[in-house]
N, C-alpha and C positions, 0 to 999 in steps of 0.2 A: 612616387605612383599615385593614381589618381584613385580620390573615395569613393565606391558609391553609394547610392544607396536602393533596398530591394527588400516591398514588402509580397509577403507572401504569403498564399491560403494553400490551410494546409488541410485537406479534404482525409475521412476516412476512418479508423477509429483510435483517436489524437488525442478524445479528454476524459478525466479524470482515471485515467489508465498512469500515468505517471511520465505519459510525454511529453509537457514543457518544463519535468524537470531534467528529462535526458537531455532535450536541446538548450535551457539554460545552462550545461554542463559541458555542451560542447561549446558552444559561443563563447563561455569565457576562458576555456582554456584555448583557443583559436583568441580571441581581444577581438570578435567581435559587440559592437556596443547596436543597442534598440531596449528593443521592448514586446514582451508575447502575452497574448491572451487567448482565452475561449471566445468567440461567435456564441451570437445565438443559434444559427442554424447545427449543431458539432462540430462546425473548422472549425481550425486553430489559426488567429492569426497573428505574425512576425515582421517587424519593421528590423529592419535590422543594417548597417553600414562601415564600410571597413571596406579595401584595399578590391576591386573585381576580381583578377586572384582567386583572393582566400574567403567574397561569398559564393563564389561555385566548386568553392569545395565543401563549406560548411553547408550548403543547398545539397550534397552530396551528400554527407552523413546525415543530415536528419530526415530521409528517408528511409526511415525505420521501422523491420516491421520483425518482432520480437512475438514466437508462439505462447498460446496463455499453457500453464503447465496442465496436468495431470490433474490433481488438489483444486486449477483453479485458487488457486490463491496468489499467484503471479497472475499477471490479466496481460492481454494480446494487443498488443500496437499495430495499426496496418497501418501503414503510413500508405495513401492510395493514388493519391496523385496531388501536385505542392505547383500554383497558379503564379506566375511573377508575378511582375511590376518596377521596372528597373527608372534610376533617377540617378542624378546630383544628391553627394552627400548633404543634411542639415548642419552636421554635429550639433545637435540637440542631448543626443542621448550622453550621458556620463555612465557608463558599463552598459551589465544589459540585464531585467530584468520583471518583471511580473507584473500586468498590470490590467484597472477598469474600468470601461467609461462606457457612454452608453450606447455602444453596438455592442458589449463587449456584455455576457452573461455579468450578471448580481455575485454580491462577495456568498448568499445568503443561498443563489442558487445552485451553485458551486457544493455548496459545503452540507445542499440537503443528498443530493449525488452521492455525497463523500457518506453519506453517513448510508444508503441504504448498500453500496458498496459493500460497506466495509459492516452490515450487519449477514453479508452472505457470505462476508470471508468465514464470523461467526458459526453460521449453519454449519458451513464446512468442517469449520473446526471441534466444534460439534456434534458430529456426526465420527467422523476420529477420534474425540476423546469417547463416546459411546461404545465403539467397538472397539476400544483399547483396553474400556472395563469390563468389561462383558470376558477380551479375550484372560486378563488374567483374575475376573473375579476367585476363582481358588488360591493362582498366588495369595491374594488380601488375605483370604482366611485361613493360610499356612502361618504367612505373616501375624497376623494375629493372636493367633490363640501361640505360637511361637513370646512374639517380643511385645504384645501386646497393643496397645492402642498408638503409641510415637511411633512404631517401624509404620505404620498407615499413615502417620503427616508426615512424617519424611520423606513418604512413597510422593503423595499428595503434594506438595513441596515440588518434589522432582519434575514432572509432571508439568507445572506451576513454571515452574522455572523454563522445563524445555521449552513450554509455549514461546516462554517473552523474550527464549534466543532467538528462534526463528523469525518472530516481528525485532526483533535486534537487531538483526542481519541481512533484512527487507527495509530497515531504515538507513542502515553504515551505506546498503549496496543500491540506496539511490531506484528500488524499484516500484514502488509506492509512492512514495512523495507526500504528498501530506496527506492523501488515505487517513496515516495513520494514526493522525493530530484531533481525527473529527471520532475517534472511535475507542479510539485507546485506553480510554474513563471504561467504558463499558466492558471490556479487554478485562478490562480488569478487574471491575464487579462479577463477571465472568467465573473468571478462577477465584476468587473466595467461594463462591458461593456454590461450583463444582466441591471444592476442598471441601464442604460446611456439608454439604448432600452424603459422602463417604464416611463420613466423623459418624455421620446420622442414623446412614447404615451398620455399619459395625453395633452399634447401640442398640436398636433395635435387634442387630442377632445379636449377639451376651443379651438384649432381655429375655430373648428367646427362649435359648440354648438353660440357662439360668429359672425357667418357668418349667420345663421338659424337666429338669433334672430334679426335681423339687416331688 
């Protein structure tokens, strides 16, 4: 079979949403060699080499559409168009990987975008935690009266582990890719602060109850 090279320009919602991660996974699975990078205009460029039939299947598979989930934790991917430029294989690629060069976005630009998206995700989580806290405030009071602060700490840890579990499953499923790497520390700090707030509220309520009892 004749090896071919195709340069693809992918247009749509394809940057900082995990698209390159999915394409890389497909390429490795299909033994396609090449590179993938984000362009400054918002498109993604792919240089790929393999048998022509393999490349055609590869192109078909990377026309990805994934809707955003209701909680905005899984960003939308929508490939609107793919421009193709075919030629002979060069054999210069070893495997398939992400890269940066003069025509692509810099690592600093991509990192900044991922921080922004990571902070948006944290806001969604903060809203969910706020709703959870309001809906369970009575339960916390009951737990505190019955089991004291230990039970509250256990509850806070349980909520924190739930959040970490969600993100761990997202990483494992390659849903949000490298975005997590850029704001994981913020998430960790947020969990610690949130736990601290719960304990401070409990302490304040205990003091108020003690004053009223005097």
